[in-house]
Residue frames as qw, qx, qy, qz and C-alpha x, y, z in Angstrom:
[[0.409, 0.221, 0.051, 0.884, -28.05, 58.51, -202.89],
 [0.184, -0.650, -0.272, -0.685, -31.05, 60.48, -202.12],
 [0.693, -0.657, -0.291, 0.054, -30.90, 59.59, -198.50],
 [0.648, -0.124, -0.084, 0.747, -27.26, 60.76, -198.40],
 [0.143, 0.420, 0.138, 0.886, -28.33, 64.25, -199.80],
 [0.513, -0.698, -0.342, -0.364, -31.22, 64.46, -197.31],
 [0.777, -0.443, -0.233, 0.381, -28.72, 63.72, -194.44],
 [0.448, 0.094, 0.041, 0.888, -26.23, 66.27, -195.77],
 [0.123, -0.604, -0.256, -0.745, -29.21, 68.89, -195.80],
 [0.646, -0.694, -0.289, -0.134, -30.23, 68.17, -192.29],
 [0.762, -0.240, -0.123, 0.589, -26.57, 68.31, -191.11],
 [0.270, 0.314, 0.094, 0.905, -25.96, 71.64, -192.93],
 [0.341, -0.684, -0.314, -0.563, -29.16, 73.12, -191.36],
 [0.738, -0.624, -0.217, 0.136, -28.11, 72.03, -187.87],
 [0.671, -0.037, -0.004, 0.740, -24.72, 73.25, -188.45],
 [0.085, 0.513, 0.157, 0.840, -25.91, 76.71, -189.58],
 [0.524, -0.751, -0.293, -0.276, -28.18, 76.79, -186.44],
 [0.762, -0.474, -0.127, 0.423, -25.11, 76.23, -184.19],
 [0.574, 0.091, 0.061, 0.812, -22.80, 78.49, -186.13],
 [0.007, 0.505, 0.179, 0.845, -25.08, 81.41, -186.22],
 [0.501, -0.489, -0.677, 0.227, -26.47, 80.72, -182.72],
 [0.345, -0.378, -0.279, 0.812, -25.11, 83.93, -181.38],
 [0.056, 0.155, -0.266, -0.950, -26.59, 86.14, -184.12],
 [0.112, -0.399, -0.848, -0.331, -30.04, 84.43, -184.59],
 [0.188, -0.031, 0.265, -0.945, -32.75, 86.98, -184.13],
 [0.717, 0.104, 0.251, -0.642, -35.63, 84.66, -185.05],
 [0.035, 0.097, -0.964, -0.247, -36.58, 81.21, -186.15],
 [0.625, 0.181, 0.257, -0.715, -39.95, 79.62, -187.13],
 [0.433, 0.160, 0.879, 0.118, -42.00, 77.21, -188.94],
 [0.372, 0.365, -0.211, -0.827, -43.95, 77.68, -192.33],
 [0.483, 0.259, 0.834, 0.062, -46.44, 75.96, -194.50],
 [0.249, 0.495, -0.172, -0.815, -47.51, 76.93, -197.91],
 [0.749, 0.513, 0.388, -0.158, -49.32, 76.24, -201.23],
 [0.340, -0.297, 0.622, 0.640, -47.25, 75.42, -204.28],
 [0.661, 0.657, 0.190, -0.307, -48.55, 76.40, -207.74],
 [0.448, -0.473, 0.610, 0.451, -46.01, 74.58, -209.83],
 [0.773, 0.604, 0.090, -0.170, -45.24, 74.16, -213.51],
 [0.698, -0.202, 0.447, 0.522, -42.33, 73.38, -215.84],
 [0.371, 0.838, -0.140, -0.374, -40.86, 75.47, -218.71],
 [0.505, -0.206, 0.706, 0.452, -39.14, 74.13, -221.87],
 [0.233, 0.409, -0.380, -0.797, -39.23, 74.88, -225.48],
 [0.307, -0.031, -0.864, -0.398, -40.93, 71.50, -226.42],
 [0.026, -0.355, -0.819, 0.451, -43.40, 71.61, -223.60],
 [0.264, -0.172, -0.272, -0.909, -46.89, 72.58, -224.73],
 [0.626, -0.421, -0.436, -0.490, -50.51, 72.34, -223.31],
 [0.521, -0.117, -0.685, 0.496, -49.02, 72.15, -219.81],
 [0.348, -0.747, -0.175, -0.539, -50.73, 73.65, -216.76],
 [0.156, -0.500, 0.616, -0.589, -50.12, 74.22, -212.97],
 [0.689, -0.259, -0.676, 0.045, -50.24, 71.42, -210.43],
 [0.427, -0.752, 0.130, -0.486, -51.14, 72.30, -206.91],
 [0.723, 0.005, -0.607, 0.331, -48.89, 71.05, -204.12],
 [0.473, -0.865, -0.088, -0.140, -47.63, 72.10, -200.71],
 [0.509, 0.453, -0.498, 0.536, -44.58, 73.00, -198.86],
 [0.672, -0.730, -0.061, -0.109, -43.69, 72.64, -195.14],
 [0.709, 0.269, -0.324, 0.565, -40.49, 73.49, -193.31],
 [0.493, -0.780, -0.192, 0.335, -38.65, 75.88, -191.07],
 [0.514, 0.684, -0.066, 0.513, -36.25, 78.81, -191.08],
 [0.570, -0.541, -0.200, 0.585, -33.71, 80.85, -189.19],
 [0.276, 0.906, 0.094, 0.307, -32.91, 84.50, -189.42],
 [0.670, -0.248, -0.065, 0.697, -29.39, 85.88, -188.82],
 [0.094, 0.978, 0.179, -0.058, -29.31, 89.69, -188.63],
 [0.637, 0.223, -0.021, 0.738, -26.44, 91.70, -190.11],
 [0.088, 0.026, -0.244, 0.965, -27.90, 94.93, -189.13],
 [0.374, 0.320, 0.480, -0.727, -31.45, 96.57, -188.52],
 [0.614, 0.483, -0.096, -0.617, -32.42, 96.25, -192.12],
 [0.585, 0.467, -0.613, -0.253, -30.45, 93.35, -193.51],
 [0.700, -0.304, 0.595, -0.253, -30.51, 89.69, -192.58],
 [0.298, 0.273, -0.876, -0.263, -29.62, 86.18, -193.92],
 [0.733, -0.084, 0.409, -0.537, -32.35, 83.40, -193.75],
 [0.164, 0.215, -0.935, -0.228, -31.49, 79.85, -194.41],
 [0.739, -0.005, 0.239, -0.629, -34.61, 77.65, -194.92],
 [0.050, -0.132, 0.975, 0.174, -35.46, 74.07, -195.35],
 [0.646, 0.146, 0.166, -0.731, -38.72, 72.76, -196.96],
 [0.404, 0.151, 0.884, 0.180, -40.26, 69.57, -198.05],
 [0.325, 0.487, -0.084, -0.806, -41.92, 70.66, -201.30],
 [0.589, 0.331, 0.737, 0.025, -44.38, 69.00, -203.60],
 [0.138, 0.545, -0.305, -0.769, -44.03, 70.09, -207.23],
 [0.478, 0.206, 0.821, 0.234, -45.14, 69.02, -210.72],
 [0.262, 0.316, -0.239, -0.880, -47.23, 69.78, -213.63],
 [0.641, 0.327, 0.664, -0.203, -50.05, 68.62, -215.77],
 [0.007, 0.305, -0.634, -0.710, -49.92, 67.93, -219.52],
 [0.624, 0.416, 0.473, -0.463, -53.05, 67.55, -221.76],
 [0.072, 0.232, -0.730, -0.638, -53.38, 65.89, -225.05],
 [0.423, -0.266, -0.723, -0.477, -56.94, 65.20, -226.52],
 [0.671, -0.583, -0.190, -0.417, -59.12, 63.83, -223.64],
 [0.850, -0.203, -0.365, 0.321, -56.11, 62.60, -221.62],
 [0.187, -0.916, 0.220, -0.277, -54.19, 64.30, -218.80],
 [0.760, 0.122, -0.455, 0.447, -50.67, 63.42, -217.70],
 [0.474, -0.862, 0.049, -0.174, -49.92, 64.22, -214.09],
 [0.696, 0.286, -0.446, 0.485, -46.27, 64.55, -213.18],
 [0.572, -0.804, -0.049, -0.152, -45.50, 64.75, -209.42],
 [0.593, 0.416, -0.445, 0.527, -42.19, 65.53, -207.86],
 [0.647, -0.747, -0.144, 0.044, -41.17, 65.54, -204.07],
 [0.554, 0.528, -0.296, 0.572, -38.16, 67.55, -203.01],
 [0.508, -0.663, -0.231, 0.500, -36.17, 69.10, -200.19],
 [0.327, 0.804, 0.101, 0.485, -35.73, 72.68, -200.96],
 [0.577, -0.523, -0.191, 0.597, -32.92, 74.72, -199.24],
 [0.266, 0.847, 0.108, 0.448, -33.04, 78.52, -200.04],
 [0.521, -0.360, -0.226, 0.740, -30.50, 80.86, -198.64],
 [0.116, 0.841, 0.456, 0.266, -32.19, 84.20, -198.66],
 [0.297, 0.048, -0.181, 0.936, -30.90, 87.75, -198.38],
 [0.136, -0.735, -0.664, 0.028, -33.68, 89.69, -196.46],
 [0.167, 0.234, 0.014, 0.958, -34.33, 93.47, -196.68],
 [0.112, -0.618, -0.694, 0.353, -36.67, 94.96, -194.03],
 [0.091, 0.601, 0.340, 0.717, -38.58, 97.81, -195.59],
 [0.352, -0.562, 0.222, -0.715, -40.16, 98.45, -192.17],
 [0.362, -0.250, 0.808, -0.392, -41.01, 96.50, -189.02],
 [0.735, 0.215, 0.510, -0.392, -43.84, 94.60, -190.95],
 [0.776, 0.612, -0.019, -0.154, -42.60, 94.30, -194.64],
 [0.522, -0.455, 0.626, 0.359, -39.63, 92.21, -195.74],
 [0.776, 0.567, -0.188, -0.200, -38.55, 91.49, -199.34],
 [0.621, -0.483, 0.604, 0.126, -36.01, 88.80, -200.13],
 [0.764, 0.578, -0.256, -0.128, -34.11, 87.05, -202.82],
 [0.373, -0.577, 0.726, 0.009, -31.43, 84.35, -203.00],
 [0.414, 0.291, -0.822, -0.261, -30.27, 80.95, -204.42],
 [0.820, -0.228, 0.363, -0.380, -31.82, 77.57, -203.65],
 [0.163, 0.293, -0.927, -0.168, -30.76, 74.00, -203.99],
 [0.821, -0.060, 0.100, -0.560, -33.34, 71.30, -204.41],
 [0.089, -0.286, 0.954, -0.001, -32.77, 67.57, -203.66],
 [0.660, 0.024, -0.481, -0.576, -35.01, 65.18, -205.45],
 [0.453, -0.247, 0.736, -0.437, -36.73, 62.58, -203.27],
 [0.399, 0.265, 0.878, 0.027, -39.42, 60.79, -205.18],
 [0.315, 0.347, -0.236, -0.851, -41.81, 61.27, -208.15],
 [0.468, 0.224, 0.855, -0.005, -44.45, 59.64, -210.35],
 [0.255, 0.077, -0.504, -0.822, -46.19, 59.83, -213.76],
 [0.320, 0.337, 0.852, -0.243, -49.94, 59.05, -214.05],
 [0.088, -0.059, -0.516, -0.850, -52.65, 59.36, -216.67],
 [0.526, 0.074, 0.304, -0.791, -56.27, 60.12, -216.55],
 [0.744, 0.211, -0.363, -0.520, -57.01, 57.24, -218.92],
 [0.754, 0.019, -0.649, 0.098, -55.57, 54.48, -216.76],
 [0.645, -0.749, 0.028, -0.151, -55.08, 53.66, -213.13],
 [0.852, 0.033, -0.114, 0.509, -51.26, 52.91, -213.61],
 [0.204, -0.963, 0.168, 0.051, -48.63, 54.96, -211.86],
 [0.817, 0.341, -0.177, 0.431, -44.97, 55.00, -212.96],
 [0.570, -0.719, 0.012, 0.397, -42.20, 55.95, -210.51],
 [0.425, 0.842, -0.222, 0.247, -39.63, 58.43, -211.53],
 [0.876, -0.214, -0.170, 0.397, -36.25, 57.10, -210.43],
 [0.380, -0.837, 0.105, 0.379, -33.50, 59.27, -208.83],
 [0.514, -0.231, 0.525, 0.638, -30.97, 58.39, -211.54],
 [0.343, 0.620, 0.538, 0.457, -33.33, 60.02, -214.09],
 [0.186, -0.953, -0.238, 0.002, -33.29, 63.31, -212.15],
 [0.360, 0.610, -0.311, 0.634, -30.60, 66.14, -211.75],
 [0.689, -0.702, -0.178, 0.041, -29.48, 65.96, -208.07],
 [0.012, 0.594, 0.496, -0.633, -28.97, 68.57, -206.73],
 [0.312, 0.665, 0.422, 0.531, -30.89, 70.89, -208.84],
 [0.316, -0.364, -0.227, 0.846, -30.71, 74.78, -208.25],
 [0.121, 0.698, 0.484, 0.513, -32.43, 78.04, -208.94],
 [0.120, 0.207, -0.200, 0.950, -33.39, 81.52, -207.61],
 [0.173, -0.653, -0.724, 0.140, -36.10, 82.63, -205.17],
 [0.061, 0.251, 0.013, 0.966, -37.73, 86.13, -205.15],
 [0.342, -0.608, -0.703, -0.141, -40.50, 87.37, -202.76],
 [0.105, -0.422, 0.268, -0.860, -41.77, 89.39, -199.94],
 [0.425, -0.471, -0.765, 0.108, -43.86, 88.86, -196.69],
 [0.300, -0.647, 0.004, -0.701, -45.97, 90.79, -194.29],
 [0.494, -0.128, -0.765, 0.392, -45.32, 90.11, -190.60],
 [0.422, -0.598, 0.013, -0.681, -47.60, 90.92, -187.75],
 [0.653, -0.562, 0.423, -0.280, -46.25, 89.90, -184.38],
 [0.517, -0.329, 0.787, 0.069, -45.51, 86.18, -184.52],
 [0.688, 0.391, 0.610, 0.041, -47.28, 85.43, -187.84],
 [0.001, 0.527, -0.426, -0.735, -46.39, 86.19, -191.46],
 [0.704, 0.506, 0.492, -0.077, -47.90, 85.81, -194.88],
 [0.083, -0.658, 0.446, 0.601, -45.96, 85.97, -198.01],
 [0.839, 0.516, 0.154, -0.079, -45.64, 85.15, -201.79],
 [0.288, -0.607, 0.610, 0.419, -42.39, 84.07, -203.59],
 [0.815, 0.520, -0.158, -0.202, -41.47, 82.82, -207.09],
 [0.650, -0.400, 0.598, 0.247, -38.88, 79.93, -207.44],
 [0.601, 0.702, -0.276, -0.266, -37.17, 80.05, -210.84],
 [0.894, -0.190, 0.357, 0.195, -35.46, 76.82, -211.66],
 [0.216, 0.793, -0.467, -0.326, -32.08, 77.22, -213.51],
 [0.109, -0.399, 0.888, 0.199, -31.07, 73.66, -213.81],
 [0.579, 0.019, -0.609, -0.541, -32.60, 70.82, -215.99],
 [0.787, -0.282, 0.256, -0.486, -35.14, 68.70, -214.13],
 [0.992, 0.077, 0.099, -0.004, -34.11, 65.48, -215.83],
 [0.394, -0.623, 0.573, 0.357, -30.49, 64.32, -216.06],
 [0.467, -0.009, 0.763, 0.446, -31.00, 62.45, -219.30],
 [0.400, 0.795, 0.228, -0.396, -32.81, 65.12, -221.38],
 [0.673, 0.297, 0.381, 0.560, -31.52, 65.05, -225.11],
 [0.215, -0.311, 0.114, 0.919, -29.94, 68.34, -226.35],
 [0.071, -0.247, -0.615, -0.746, -32.58, 68.49, -229.18],
 [0.313, -0.650, -0.689, -0.062, -35.38, 68.50, -226.56],
 [0.028, -0.697, 0.117, -0.707, -33.91, 71.50, -224.70],
 [0.214, 0.099, -0.744, 0.625, -33.93, 72.11, -221.09],
 [0.484, -0.586, -0.546, -0.352, -36.80, 71.64, -218.73],
 [0.218, 0.167, -0.565, 0.778, -36.99, 73.72, -215.51],
 [0.223, -0.587, -0.718, 0.299, -39.28, 74.22, -212.46],
 [0.023, -0.362, 0.014, -0.932, -41.34, 77.39, -211.92],
 [0.380, -0.448, -0.783, 0.204, -43.14, 77.58, -208.69],
 [0.166, -0.552, 0.061, -0.815, -45.26, 80.27, -207.15],
 [0.427, -0.246, -0.792, 0.359, -45.63, 79.88, -203.44],
 [0.357, -0.695, -0.060, -0.622, -47.97, 81.30, -200.95],
 [0.552, 0.047, -0.696, 0.457, -46.29, 80.88, -197.43],
 [0.559, -0.732, -0.053, -0.386, -47.75, 81.30, -193.90],
 [0.519, 0.318, -0.611, 0.506, -45.15, 81.52, -191.22],
 [0.627, -0.755, -0.152, -0.120, -45.07, 81.41, -187.37],
 [0.307, 0.611, -0.524, 0.508, -42.07, 82.97, -185.62],
 [0.757, -0.356, -0.517, 0.182, -41.16, 80.88, -182.48]]
């Protein structure tokens, strides 16, 4: 199933490339640092987990100040949970597909916001007190998930540096009990881009 969603994501990205080809004003590649965590009413003693993101983007200009930017990233997320001397590390790997509305304040500064869809690929649980790792199966996860992205960037010639916050709105797990509440992603990203 997850291979199907990855294929759909790649086809959609290719289609958007062809569909907007006449109006594409820029495209590029990006790499970033993820500082991810999880939110939920029953989650306590959790902390951020570092990961990375790598992908690409297209920019379709509406006018001089407004644009639409579809993006695709491979994104490593997760969190750490401490109890006593032990630490549980939860790792998730996703394909993230944000569709951002971009507003150019001036030629160097952009702000943006928009929805995203994330497609779960793989994940694992591991503890500091043992060497065992347990895989997180796809049927335990919400596929696809969704959320909102907010952020900004500074662009200088072909290079850009920016920060964004990804707010998850869908439950991470598909089998969460109602009494446990919903668990959602929250990810701060530092992104470096290169415009081709």
